[in-house]
C-alpha positions as a Markdown table, in Angstrom:
| # | Residue | x | y | z |
|---|---|---|---|---|
| 1 | Met | 26.8 | -17.9 | 46.1 |
| 2 | Thr | 25.0 | -18.9 | 49.3 |
| 3 | Ser | 21.6 | -20.4 | 48.7 |
| 4 | Val | 18.6 | -19.7 | 51.1 |
| 5 | Phe | 15.2 | -21.4 | 51.2 |
| 6 | Ile | 12.3 | -19.9 | 53.3 |
| 7 | His | 9.6 | -22.3 | 54.4 |
| 8 | Asn | 6.4 | -20.8 | 55.7 |
| 9 | Phe | 3.9 | -22.1 | 58.1 |
| 10 | Gly | 0.6 | -20.4 | 59.0 |
| 11 | Cys | -0.8 | -17.1 | 58.0 |
| 12 | Arg | -0.6 | -14.8 | 55.0 |
| 13 | Val | 1.5 | -12.4 | 57.1 |
| 14 | Asn | 4.3 | -15.0 | 57.2 |
| 15 | Gln | 4.0 | -15.4 | 53.5 |
| 16 | Ala | 4.2 | -11.7 | 53.0 |
| 17 | Glu | 7.3 | -11.4 | 55.2 |
| 18 | Ala | 9.0 | -14.2 | 53.2 |
| 19 | Phe | 8.2 | -12.5 | 50.0 |
| 20 | Asp | 9.9 | -9.3 | 51.2 |
| 21 | Trp | 12.9 | -11.3 | 52.6 |
| 22 | Cys | 13.4 | -13.1 | 49.3 |
| 23 | Ser | 13.5 | -9.8 | 47.5 |
| 24 | Gln | 16.1 | -8.4 | 49.9 |
| 25 | Leu | 18.2 | -11.6 | 49.7 |
| 26 | Ser | 18.2 | -11.4 | 46.0 |
| 27 | Gln | 19.3 | -7.8 | 46.0 |
| 28 | Ala | 22.0 | -8.7 | 48.5 |
| 29 | Gly | 23.4 | -11.2 | 46.1 |
| 30 | Leu | 22.2 | -14.4 | 47.8 |
| 31 | Ser | 20.5 | -17.2 | 45.8 |
| 32 | Val | 16.9 | -18.0 | 46.7 |
| 33 | Ala | 16.5 | -21.7 | 46.4 |
| 34 | Arg | 13.4 | -23.5 | 44.9 |
| 35 | Asp | 13.9 | -26.6 | 47.1 |
| 36 | Trp | 15.0 | -26.7 | 50.7 |
| 37 | Arg | 17.1 | -29.8 | 50.1 |
| 38 | Gln | 19.4 | -27.8 | 47.8 |
| 39 | Ala | 19.7 | -24.8 | 50.2 |
| 40 | Glu | 22.6 | -24.1 | 52.5 |
| 41 | Ile | 20.4 | -22.1 | 54.8 |
| 42 | Val | 16.8 | -23.1 | 55.6 |
| 43 | Val | 14.7 | -20.4 | 57.2 |
| 44 | Val | 11.6 | -21.7 | 59.0 |
| 45 | Asn | 9.0 | -19.0 | 59.5 |
| 46 | Ser | 6.9 | -20.8 | 62.1 |
| 47 | Cys | 3.4 | -20.8 | 63.4 |
| 48 | Ala | 2.0 | -21.5 | 66.9 |
| 49 | Leu | -1.7 | -20.8 | 66.3 |
| 50 | Thr | -2.7 | -24.4 | 67.2 |
| 51 | Ala | -1.1 | -27.5 | 68.6 |
| 52 | Arg | -1.2 | -29.1 | 65.1 |
| 53 | Ala | 0.7 | -26.1 | 63.7 |
| 54 | Glu | 3.4 | -26.4 | 66.3 |
| 55 | Ala | 3.7 | -30.2 | 65.6 |
| 56 | Asp | 4.0 | -29.6 | 61.9 |
| 57 | Val | 6.9 | -27.1 | 62.5 |
| 58 | Arg | 8.7 | -29.5 | 64.8 |
| 59 | Gln | 8.3 | -32.4 | 62.3 |
| 60 | Phe | 9.8 | -30.2 | 59.5 |
| 61 | Leu | 12.8 | -29.3 | 61.7 |
| 62 | Lys | 13.5 | -32.9 | 62.3 |
| 63 | Arg | 13.1 | -33.6 | 58.5 |
| 64 | Ile | 15.7 | -31.0 | 57.6 |
| 65 | Arg | 18.2 | -32.4 | 60.1 |
| 66 | Arg | 17.6 | -35.9 | 58.7 |
| 67 | Glu | 17.5 | -35.2 | 55.0 |
| 68 | Ser | 19.8 | -32.2 | 54.8 |
| 69 | Pro | 22.2 | -32.5 | 57.7 |
| 70 | Gly | 24.6 | -29.9 | 56.3 |
| 71 | Ala | 22.0 | -27.1 | 56.1 |
| 72 | Arg | 22.1 | -24.3 | 58.7 |
| 73 | Ile | 18.6 | -23.9 | 60.2 |
| 74 | Val | 17.2 | -20.5 | 61.1 |
| 75 | Val | 13.9 | -20.4 | 63.0 |
| 76 | Thr | 11.7 | -17.4 | 63.3 |
| 77 | Gly | 7.9 | -16.7 | 63.7 |
| 78 | Cys | 5.5 | -17.5 | 66.5 |
| 79 | Leu | 6.9 | -20.8 | 67.6 |
| 80 | Ala | 10.4 | -19.2 | 68.0 |
| 81 | Glu | 8.7 | -16.5 | 70.1 |
| 82 | Arg | 6.7 | -19.1 | 72.2 |
| 83 | Thr | 9.5 | -21.7 | 72.8 |
| 84 | Arg | 12.7 | -19.7 | 72.4 |
| 85 | Ala | 14.5 | -21.3 | 75.3 |
| 86 | Glu | 13.6 | -24.8 | 74.2 |
| 87 | Leu | 14.7 | -24.2 | 70.6 |
| 88 | Ala | 18.0 | -22.7 | 71.9 |
| 89 | Glu | 18.9 | -26.1 | 73.2 |
| 90 | Asn | 18.6 | -27.7 | 69.8 |
| 91 | Thr | 22.1 | -27.8 | 68.4 |
| 92 | Ala | 20.9 | -28.2 | 64.9 |
| 93 | Ile | 19.5 | -24.7 | 64.9 |
| 94 | Ala | 22.0 | -22.0 | 64.0 |
| 95 | Leu | 19.9 | -19.0 | 64.7 |
| 96 | Ile | 16.6 | -18.0 | 66.4 |
| 97 | Ile | 15.0 | -14.7 | 65.4 |
| 98 | Pro | 12.0 | -13.7 | 67.6 |
| 99 | Asn | 9.1 | -11.8 | 66.1 |
| 100 | Asp | 10.3 | -8.4 | 67.3 |
| 101 | Arg | 13.5 | -8.8 | 65.3 |
| 102 | Lys | 12.1 | -10.1 | 62.0 |
| 103 | Glu | 13.1 | -6.9 | 60.3 |
| 104 | Glu | 16.7 | -7.8 | 61.0 |
| 105 | Leu | 16.5 | -11.3 | 59.5 |
| 106 | Val | 18.2 | -10.5 | 56.2 |
| 107 | Ser | 21.1 | -8.8 | 57.9 |
| 108 | Glu | 21.4 | -11.7 | 60.3 |
| 109 | Leu | 21.6 | -14.1 | 57.3 |
| 110 | Leu | 24.2 | -11.9 | 55.7 |
| 111 | Gly | 26.2 | -12.2 | 58.9 |
| 112 | Leu | 26.1 | -16.0 | 58.7 |
| 113 | Thr | 27.2 | -16.0 | 55.1 |
| 114 | Gly | 29.4 | -12.9 | 54.6 |
| 115 | Ala | 28.2 | -9.9 | 52.6 |
| 116 | Gly | 26.9 | -10.6 | 49.1 |
| 117 | Gln | 27.2 | -8.4 | 46.0 |
| 118 | Glu | 24.3 | -6.0 | 45.6 |
| 119 | Gln | 22.0 | -6.7 | 42.6 |
| 120 | Thr | 18.8 | -5.4 | 41.2 |
| 121 | Ala | 15.6 | -7.0 | 42.5 |
| 122 | Gly | 13.6 | -8.9 | 39.9 |
| 123 | Arg | 10.6 | -11.2 | 39.9 |
| 124 | Leu | 10.9 | -14.1 | 42.3 |
| 125 | Phe | 9.1 | -17.4 | 42.2 |
| 126 | Arg | 5.7 | -16.1 | 43.3 |
| 127 | Ser | 3.1 | -15.1 | 40.7 |
| 128 | Arg | 1.5 | -12.6 | 43.0 |
| 129 | Ala | 3.1 | -10.0 | 45.3 |
| 130 | Leu | 2.3 | -10.3 | 49.0 |
| 131 | Val | 2.7 | -7.1 | 51.0 |
| 132 | Lys | 2.6 | -6.9 | 54.8 |
| 133 | Val | 0.8 | -3.8 | 55.8 |
| 134 | Gln | 0.0 | -4.5 | 59.5 |
| 135 | Asp | 1.2 | -6.7 | 62.4 |
| 136 | Gly | -0.1 | -7.5 | 65.9 |
| 137 | Cys | -3.5 | -7.5 | 67.4 |
| 138 | Asp | -5.2 | -5.6 | 70.3 |
| 139 | Ser | -8.4 | -7.7 | 70.4 |
| 140 | His | -7.3 | -10.5 | 72.9 |
| 141 | Cys | -10.1 | -13.0 | 72.1 |
| 142 | Thr | -10.2 | -15.6 | 74.8 |
| 143 | Phe | -8.9 | -18.4 | 72.5 |
| 144 | Cys | -6.1 | -16.6 | 70.8 |
| 145 | Ile | -2.4 | -16.6 | 71.7 |
| 146 | Ile | -1.3 | -14.4 | 68.8 |
| 147 | Pro | -1.4 | -11.0 | 70.6 |
| 148 | Ser | 1.1 | -12.3 | 73.2 |
| 149 | Leu | 3.4 | -13.5 | 70.4 |
| 150 | Arg | 2.9 | -10.7 | 67.8 |
| 151 | Gly | 2.4 | -7.7 | 70.1 |
| 152 | Lys | 0.2 | -4.7 | 69.8 |
| 153 | Ser | -1.3 | -3.7 | 66.4 |
| 154 | Arg | 1.2 | -1.8 | 64.3 |
| 155 | Ser | 0.6 | -0.4 | 60.8 |
| 156 | Arg | 3.1 | 0.4 | 58.1 |
| 157 | Pro | 2.8 | 4.1 | 57.1 |
| 158 | Leu | 0.5 | 4.5 | 54.2 |
| 159 | Glu | 3.1 | 6.2 | 52.0 |
| 160 | Gln | 5.5 | 3.3 | 52.7 |
| 161 | Val | 2.9 | 0.7 | 51.6 |
| 162 | Val | 2.2 | 2.7 | 48.4 |
| 163 | Ala | 5.9 | 2.9 | 47.6 |
| 164 | Cys | 6.3 | -0.8 | 48.2 |
| 165 | Val | 3.3 | -1.7 | 45.9 |
| 166 | Arg | 4.6 | 0.7 | 43.2 |
| 167 | Ser | 7.9 | -1.2 | 43.4 |
| 168 | Val | 6.4 | -4.6 | 42.9 |
| 169 | Val | 4.3 | -3.4 | 40.1 |
| 170 | Glu | 7.4 | -2.0 | 38.4 |
| 171 | Arg | 8.9 | -5.5 | 38.7 |
| 172 | Gly | 5.9 | -6.9 | 36.7 |
| 173 | Tyr | 3.4 | -8.1 | 39.3 |
| 174 | Lys | -0.2 | -7.6 | 38.4 |
| 175 | Glu | -1.8 | -8.7 | 41.7 |
| 176 | Val | -1.0 | -7.6 | 45.2 |
| 177 | Val | -2.2 | -9.5 | 48.3 |
| 178 | Leu | -2.5 | -7.3 | 51.4 |
| 179 | Ala | -1.7 | -9.1 | 54.5 |
| 180 | Gly | -2.1 | -8.3 | 58.2 |
| 181 | Ile | -2.7 | -10.1 | 61.5 |
| 182 | His | -5.6 | -7.7 | 62.0 |
| 183 | Leu | -5.9 | -6.1 | 58.6 |
| 184 | Cys | -9.1 | -4.2 | 59.3 |
| 185 | Ala | -7.3 | -2.4 | 62.2 |
| 186 | Tyr | -4.9 | -0.9 | 59.7 |
| 187 | Gly | -4.1 | 2.7 | 60.4 |
| 188 | Gln | -5.7 | 3.1 | 63.8 |
| 189 | Asp | -2.3 | 3.4 | 65.5 |
| 190 | Leu | -0.9 | 5.9 | 62.9 |
| 191 | Arg | -0.8 | 9.6 | 63.6 |
| 192 | Pro | -2.6 | 11.2 | 61.9 |
| 193 | Glu | -4.9 | 8.2 | 62.0 |
| 194 | Lys | -5.6 | 6.3 | 58.8 |
| 195 | Ser | -7.9 | 3.4 | 57.8 |
| 196 | Leu | -8.0 | 0.5 | 55.5 |
| 197 | Leu | -10.3 | 2.5 | 53.3 |
| 198 | Asp | -7.6 | 5.2 | 53.0 |
| 199 | Leu | -5.1 | 2.6 | 52.0 |
| 200 | Leu | -7.3 | 1.0 | 49.4 |
| 201 | Arg | -8.2 | 4.3 | 47.8 |
| 202 | Ala | -4.5 | 5.2 | 47.5 |
| 203 | Leu | -3.5 | 1.8 | 46.1 |
| 204 | Ala | -6.4 | 1.9 | 43.6 |
| 205 | Glu | -4.7 | 4.9 | 42.0 |
| 206 | Ile | -1.5 | 3.0 | 41.1 |
| 207 | Asn | -1.1 | 2.6 | 37.4 |
| 208 | Gly | -0.3 | -0.9 | 36.3 |
| 209 | Leu | -1.8 | -2.5 | 39.4 |
| 210 | Arg | -4.6 | -4.7 | 38.2 |
| 211 | Leu | -5.8 | -6.7 | 41.2 |
| 212 | Ile | -5.8 | -6.0 | 45.0 |
| 213 | Arg | -6.7 | -9.1 | 47.1 |
| 214 | Leu | -7.5 | -8.7 | 50.8 |
| 215 | Ser | -6.6 | -11.3 | 53.4 |
| 216 | Ser | -8.8 | -12.1 | 56.4 |
| 217 | Leu | -11.3 | -9.4 | 57.4 |
| 218 | Asp | -12.7 | -8.8 | 60.9 |
| 219 | Pro | -16.5 | -8.3 | 60.5 |
| 220 | Arg | -16.5 | -6.1 | 63.6 |
| 221 | Leu | -14.4 | -3.5 | 61.7 |
| 222 | Leu | -16.2 | -3.3 | 58.3 |
| 223 | Pro | -18.0 | 0.1 | 58.3 |
| 224 | Arg | -20.4 | 0.7 | 55.4 |
| 225 | Pro | -18.0 | 3.2 | 53.5 |
| 226 | Leu | -15.3 | 0.5 | 53.4 |
| 227 | Leu | -17.8 | -2.2 | 52.3 |
| 228 | Glu | -19.1 | 0.1 | 49.5 |
| 229 | Phe | -15.6 | 0.7 | 48.2 |
| 230 | Met | -14.7 | -3.0 | 48.4 |
| 231 | Val | -17.6 | -3.8 | 46.1 |
| 232 | Ser | -17.4 | -0.8 | 43.8 |
| 233 | Glu | -13.6 | -0.7 | 43.1 |
| 234 | Glu | -12.9 | -3.0 | 40.1 |
| 235 | Lys | -9.3 | -3.5 | 41.2 |
| 236 | Ile | -10.4 | -5.2 | 44.4 |
| 237 | Cys | -10.8 | -8.9 | 43.9 |
| 238 | Pro | -14.3 | -10.1 | 44.6 |
| 239 | His | -13.0 | -12.5 | 47.3 |
| 240 | Phe | -13.8 | -11.7 | 50.9 |
| 241 | His | -12.8 | -13.9 | 53.8 |
| 242 | Leu | -14.2 | -13.0 | 57.2 |
| 243 | Ser | -13.0 | -14.1 | 60.6 |
| 244 | Leu | -16.5 | -15.1 | 61.9 |
| 245 | Gln | -15.3 | -17.8 | 64.3 |
| 246 | His | -18.8 | -18.9 | 65.2 |
| 247 | Ala | -22.5 | -17.9 | 64.8 |
| 248 | Ser | -24.0 | -18.7 | 68.3 |
| 249 | Glu | -24.2 | -15.6 | 70.3 |
| 250 | Ala | -23.4 | -17.5 | 73.5 |
| 251 | Val | -20.2 | -18.9 | 72.0 |
| 252 | Leu | -19.2 | -15.6 | 70.5 |
| 253 | Arg | -19.6 | -13.9 | 74.0 |
| 254 | Arg | -17.3 | -16.6 | 75.5 |
| 255 | Met | -14.8 | -15.9 | 72.7 |
| 256 | Gly | -14.9 | -12.2 | 73.6 |
| 257 | Arg | -16.0 | -11.4 | 70.1 |
| 258 | Lys | -18.9 | -9.0 | 70.7 |
| 259 | Ser | -20.6 | -9.9 | 67.5 |
| 260 | Thr | -24.0 | -11.3 | 66.5 |
| 261 | Pro | -25.1 | -13.6 | 63.7 |
| 262 | Ala | -27.5 | -10.9 | 62.5 |
| 263 | Glu | -24.6 | -8.5 | 62.0 |
| 264 | Tyr | -22.7 | -11.2 | 60.2 |
| 265 | Leu | -25.6 | -11.9 | 57.9 |
| 266 | Glu | -26.1 | -8.3 | 57.1 |
| 267 | Ile | -22.5 | -8.0 | 55.9 |
| 268 | Leu | -22.6 | -11.2 | 53.9 |
| 269 | Asn | -25.9 | -10.4 | 52.2 |
| 270 | Tyr | -24.7 | -7.0 | 51.3 |
| 271 | Leu | -21.5 | -8.4 | 49.7 |
| 272 | Arg | -23.4 | -11.1 | 47.8 |
| 273 | Thr | -26.1 | -8.6 | 46.5 |
| 274 | Ala | -23.7 | -5.8 | 45.7 |
| 275 | Arg | -21.1 | -8.0 | 44.0 |
| 276 | Pro | -22.8 | -11.3 | 43.1 |
| 277 | Glu | -19.7 | -13.0 | 41.7 |
| 278 | Ser | -17.9 | -12.7 | 45.0 |
| 279 | Ser | -16.3 | -15.7 | 46.8 |
| 280 | Leu | -17.3 | -15.4 | 50.4 |
| 281 | Gly | -15.4 | -17.4 | 53.0 |
| 282 | Ala | -15.0 | -17.6 | 56.7 |
| 283 | Asp | -12.8 | -19.0 | 59.5 |
| 284 | Ile | -14.9 | -21.1 | 61.9 |
| 285 | Ile | -13.8 | -22.6 | 65.3 |
| 286 | Val | -15.6 | -25.8 | 66.2 |
| 287 | Gly | -15.8 | -27.3 | 69.7 |
| 288 | Phe | -15.0 | -24.1 | 71.6 |
| 289 | Pro | -15.4 | -24.7 | 75.4 |
| 290 | Gly | -19.1 | -24.7 | 76.3 |
| 291 | Glu | -20.3 | -25.3 | 72.7 |
| 292 | Ser | -23.5 | -27.3 | 73.2 |
| 293 | Glu | -25.4 | -29.4 | 70.7 |
| 294 | Ala | -27.8 | -26.5 | 70.2 |
| 295 | Asp | -24.9 | -24.1 | 69.6 |
| 296 | Phe | -23.4 | -26.4 | 67.0 |
| 297 | Ala | -26.8 | -26.9 | 65.3 |
| 298 | Phe | -27.3 | -23.2 | 65.1 |
| 299 | Leu | -23.8 | -22.8 | 63.6 |
| 300 | Arg | -24.5 | -25.5 | 61.0 |
| 301 | Asp | -27.8 | -24.1 | 60.0 |
| 302 | Phe | -26.4 | -20.5 | 59.8 |
| 303 | Leu | -23.5 | -21.6 | 57.5 |
| 304 | Ser | -25.9 | -23.7 | 55.4 |
| 305 | Ala | -28.3 | -20.8 | 54.9 |
| 306 | Ser | -25.8 | -18.0 | 54.6 |
| 307 | Pro | -24.3 | -16.7 | 51.3 |
| 308 | Leu | -20.9 | -18.2 | 52.3 |
| 309 | Asn | -19.5 | -20.5 | 49.7 |
| 310 | Tyr | -16.7 | -22.0 | 51.7 |
| 311 | Phe | -15.3 | -22.0 | 55.3 |
| 312 | His | -12.0 | -23.0 | 56.9 |
| 313 | Ile | -12.8 | -25.2 | 59.9 |
| 314 | Phe | -10.6 | -25.3 | 62.9 |
| 315 | Ser | -11.2 | -27.8 | 65.7 |
| 316 | Phe | -10.6 | -25.9 | 68.9 |
| 317 | Ser | -7.0 | -26.2 | 70.1 |
| 318 | Pro | -6.4 | -24.9 | 73.7 |
| 319 | Arg | -3.4 | -22.6 | 73.9 |
| 320 | Thr | -1.7 | -22.4 | 77.2 |
| 321 | Gly | -1.8 | -18.8 | 78.4 |
| 322 | Thr | -5.3 | -18.0 | 77.0 |
| 323 | Pro | -8.5 | -18.0 | 79.2 |
| 324 | Ala | -10.2 | -20.6 | 77.1 |
| 325 | Ala | -7.4 | -23.1 | 77.8 |
| 326 | Gly | -8.5 | -23.3 | 81.4 |
| 327 | Trp | -12.2 | -23.9 | 80.8 |
| 328 | Ala | -14.0 | -27.3 | 80.6 |
| 329 | Gln | -13.3 | -28.7 | 77.1 |
| 330 | Val | -15.5 | -30.3 | 74.6 |
| 331 | Pro | -14.4 | -33.9 | 74.1 |
| 332 | Glu | -11.9 | -34.3 | 71.2 |
| 333 | Val | -14.0 | -36.9 | 69.5 |
| 334 | Val | -17.0 | -34.5 | 69.5 |
| 335 | Arg | -14.8 | -31.7 | 68.1 |
| 336 | Arg | -13.6 | -34.0 | 65.3 |
| 337 | Thr | -17.1 | -35.2 | 64.4 |
| 338 | Arg | -18.6 | -31.7 | 64.3 |
| 339 | Ser | -15.7 | -30.4 | 62.3 |
| 340 | Glu | -16.1 | -33.1 | 59.6 |
| 341 | Val | -19.8 | -32.3 | 59.3 |
| 342 | Leu | -19.0 | -28.6 | 58.5 |
| 343 | Arg | -16.1 | -29.5 | 56.2 |
| 344 | Lys | -18.5 | -31.7 | 54.2 |
| 345 | Leu | -20.9 | -28.8 | 54.0 |
| 346 | Ser | -18.1 | -26.5 | 52.9 |
| 347 | Arg | -17.2 | -28.8 | 50.1 |
| 348 | Glu | -20.8 | -29.0 | 48.9 |
| 349 | Lys | -21.3 | -25.2 | 48.9 |
| 350 | Asn | -18.0 | -24.6 | 47.2 |
| 351 | Leu | -18.8 | -27.1 | 44.5 |
| 352 | Ala | -22.2 | -25.4 | 43.9 |
| 353 | Phe | -20.4 | -22.0 | 43.7 |
| 354 | Arg | -17.9 | -23.1 | 41.2 |
| 355 | Arg | -20.5 | -24.9 | 39.0 |
| 356 | Ser | -22.5 | -21.6 | 38.9 |
| 357 | Phe | -19.6 | -20.1 | 36.8 |
| 358 | Val | -19.3 | -22.9 | 34.2 |
| 359 | Gly | -19.6 | -21.4 | 30.8 |
| 360 | Leu | -18.6 | -18.0 | 32.0 |
| 361 | Val | -15.4 | -16.1 | 31.4 |
| 362 | Leu | -13.4 | -14.7 | 34.4 |
| 363 | Thr | -10.2 | -12.8 | 34.9 |
| 364 | Gly | -7.3 | -14.5 | 36.8 |
| 365 | Ile | -3.6 | -14.8 | 37.3 |
| 366 | Val | -1.5 | -17.7 | 36.2 |
| 367 | Val | -0.2 | -18.9 | 39.5 |
| 368 | Lys | 1.8 | -21.9 | 38.4 |
| 369 | Lys | 2.7 | -24.1 | 35.4 |
| 370 | Lys | 1.8 | -27.8 | 35.6 |
| 371 | Gly | 3.5 | -29.8 | 32.9 |
| 372 | Gln | 1.8 | -28.8 | 29.6 |
| 373 | Gly | -0.9 | -27.0 | 31.6 |
| 374 | Ala | -1.2 | -24.2 | 34.2 |
| 375 | Glu | -3.3 | -23.2 | 37.2 |
| 376 | Val | -5.1 | -19.9 | 37.0 |
| 377 | Leu | -6.5 | -18.2 | 40.2 |
| 378 | Thr | -9.5 | -16.1 | 39.3 |
| 379 | Gly | -10.3 | -12.9 | 41.0 |
| 380 | Asn | -13.1 | -14.7 | 42.9 |
| 381 | Tyr | -10.8 | -17.4 | 44.2 |
| 382 | Ile | -11.5 | -20.3 | 41.8 |
| 383 | Lys | -8.5 | -22.4 | 40.9 |
| 384 | Val | -8.8 | -23.3 | 37.3 |
| 385 | Leu | -6.7 | -25.9 | 35.5 |
| 386 | Val | -6.0 | -25.1 | 31.9 |
| 387 | Glu | -4.3 | -27.3 | 29.2 |
| 388 | Asn | -2.2 | -26.5 | 26.2 |
| 389 | Ser | -0.8 | -23.4 | 27.9 |
| 390 | Asp | 2.8 | -23.4 | 26.6 |
| 391 | Arg | 2.7 | -19.6 | 26.0 |
| 392 | Leu | 1.5 | -18.8 | 29.5 |
| 393 | Thr | 3.9 | -17.5 | 32.2 |
| 394 | Ala | 3.5 | -17.3 | 35.9 |
| 395 | Gly | 2.0 | -14.0 | 37.0 |
| 396 | Gln | 0.3 | -13.4 | 33.6 |
| 397 | Leu | -3.1 | -11.9 | 33.7 |
| 398 | Val | -5.5 | -13.9 | 31.5 |
| 399 | Arg | -9.2 | -14.4 | 30.7 |
| 400 | Val | -10.4 | -18.0 | 31.4 |
| 401 | Lys | -13.6 | -19.7 | 30.5 |
| 402 | Leu | -14.8 | -22.4 | 33.0 |
| 403 | Leu | -15.7 | -25.6 | 31.3 |
| 404 | Glu | -16.3 | -28.1 | 34.1 |
| 405 | Ala | -16.3 | -28.0 | 37.9 |
| 406 | Gly | -15.9 | -31.3 | 39.8 |
| 407 | Pro | -15.5 | -32.2 | 43.5 |
| 408 | Leu | -11.7 | -32.0 | 43.3 |
| 409 | Ser | -10.9 | -29.5 | 40.6 |
| 410 | Thr | -12.2 | -26.9 | 38.0 |
| 411 | Arg | -11.2 | -27.1 | 34.4 |
| 412 | Gly | -11.2 | -24.3 | 31.9 |
| 413 | Glu | -9.5 | -22.7 | 28.8 |
| 414 | Val | -7.8 | -19.4 | 28.2 |
| 415 | Val | -9.8 | -17.2 | 25.8 |
């Protein structure tokens, strides 16, 4: 039986695609490997969001060739879309699948291996099901290359998503993670038009589905009815990650974001007040062209005073083909220094957030076993290490009491 390993780089959408491919491969009779070194075919689902992301993909391709020279390499994703001609010259790569042909990936792999024997899909290695509901983006922010690589916003029909989620619930999954390049734009392209709120209402009705986790949310597309449902529906995880990108109005205008810090703060304060246990996170770009000391100071103070308890910091990476790549750049050393200031602030706020739950009991999913222990991911995105967990299994829904929160980890016990 041919073995396949899928290695993901980048966003949750890539992870959701891989989750679906693994299910299809298993049904087709192929073996899904746990380690790429033991796989006959290695699929690299690549990313091109930043120069660092591209470099990581290229290094991994070289590593496969060096450590597993007999493996057939298949490259898909945004780097395959961006550098298709260059990758085609790499003789170690057996197949390149651009983004607009990702739905054909499994059939292409079957073509490489010969048809397998159809089997019944079961649970794979993941403890949570990832479901892709939307792809592409129509926003065209001045820094972002993704619309040119992923295309226009496209939503899966609501009925199809509901059927997919019912299927994974029947296979034993308790938590579903909804993924989309521009998740909040879900349904705008469908006819009749739908919305993310429509989708969430439908999913909340599925028996056996316990937790619904949302991936990154665009604050520009969070109307009050959607916010109210997010905080009132118990199945929706109290974990909300917003693509803020910055807080300075001047920088946001140059980014083409059409947002204000006051609007951001109104949303964040509402989420914190209406569902106090929520984990609130954000994507932040540091060192965007034209970012002054005053802009950065405003951003730092905004993040410090806001209800956010963590942020993902990206040092600006110019992407050829975007307007921002042609503008005067903030020196790299300044970008690095400013980024580290905010990463330190994020660590401090996250530690304070986790410590506020010590002594309390939270619901979570066992995401992995670690020797005699296990890691539980709570609904509000706290990773808790528990000991003496021989009877726990990945994907199991548990109640966990937090005992201690330190800079590097949180410890607890299942109750």
